[in-house]
N, C-alpha and C positions, 0 to 999 in steps of 0.2 A: 581142785579147780578144773573145770572141763573147757576145752577149747575146740570149737568146730573148725575143721580144716577143709578147704576147698582145693581139689586137685585139678590142674589143667595140664593138657598135653602140649609139649613143645612140638612144633611142626617138624615132620620128617624132611620135607623139602621147603626151601625158603624163597618161594616166589612171592610176588607182591600180595597175592590173594591169601596165601598161607600166613604171612606176617600180619595182615589186616585181621584175619580170623583170630590169631593168637592175641593180638592187642584187644580185640573185642571180648575174648574170654577173660583177659586180665581185668578189664573194666567191670565185667559182670562179677568177678570174684571180689574186687575192691568194694563194690556196692552191695555185696551179699552180707549175710549174718556171720560169715566165717571170720574167725579171728586170725587164722593163719592161711597163707596161700602156698600151695605145694606145686612146683613145676616138675612134671614127670618127663624124663629124657629116655624112657625105655626103648622107644623106636627110633631114636636119633643116632645116626652113625657119625655124622660130621656136622660141625657148626661153622659157618662162614662169618665174616665180619658183619654183614647185615643181621645175621642171627644173634650175634653178640650184642649188637646195638639194640635189637628188639628186646633182648633179655635185660639190658641195662635200663631201658625205658620202663619195662614192667617193674623192675626193682624200685625205681624212683616213684612210680605210681603207688606201689604197695607201701612204701615208706611214708609217703605223703598221707596215706589213709591210716597210718599207724598199725599196719598189719605186716608181720614178718613174712618174708618170702623165703622158702626153702627149696633146694634142688634135690631131686632123687634120681637114681638109676643113671648116673652119668658114666660114660665109658672112659677109658684111658686117654683117648684122643681129645675129648672135650675137657677132661681134667687138665691135660697138658696145655691146652689153649688158655684155660682160666689161669693156670700158673704162670704162663709166659706173659700174660697181660696184667698180672697182679690181681685179677678179679677173684681168685680163690680166697682172698682176705676179705672181700666184700660179701660174697654169697655164703650162706650156710648150706653145707652139703650133707645130706643124710646118706649114710652108708647102706641102710636096708630100706626097701620101698614100703610105703603104706599101701595096702591093697584096695581100700574103699575109695570112691571118688569124693565122698564126704565122710570124714572120719572124725570121731571124737577122741581127742588126746587128753589124757589125764596126767597132770603134773603133780608131783609130790611136794 
């Protein structure tokens, strides 16, 4: 079974414009042919509470669309925030990043 994955970048800075752009990318991913949404944190050093809220909203949208959302390339600071808020139980975190922005995953 092949699953098309759509990768979106989590914003480095979390001003209103960056959060709006992230939410727009989430909407595009939700309405795309992708079966899985992958949120890449490779360039993110710190996530504030508005960032966590944007991530939770993105998760709700992906769940409503029936598309799993995975996180990749999170650093220890972000992992600690997710653990402190109990969100590490909600989000699936990939240990190694997927390199393509649209990747085909094959499950056995």
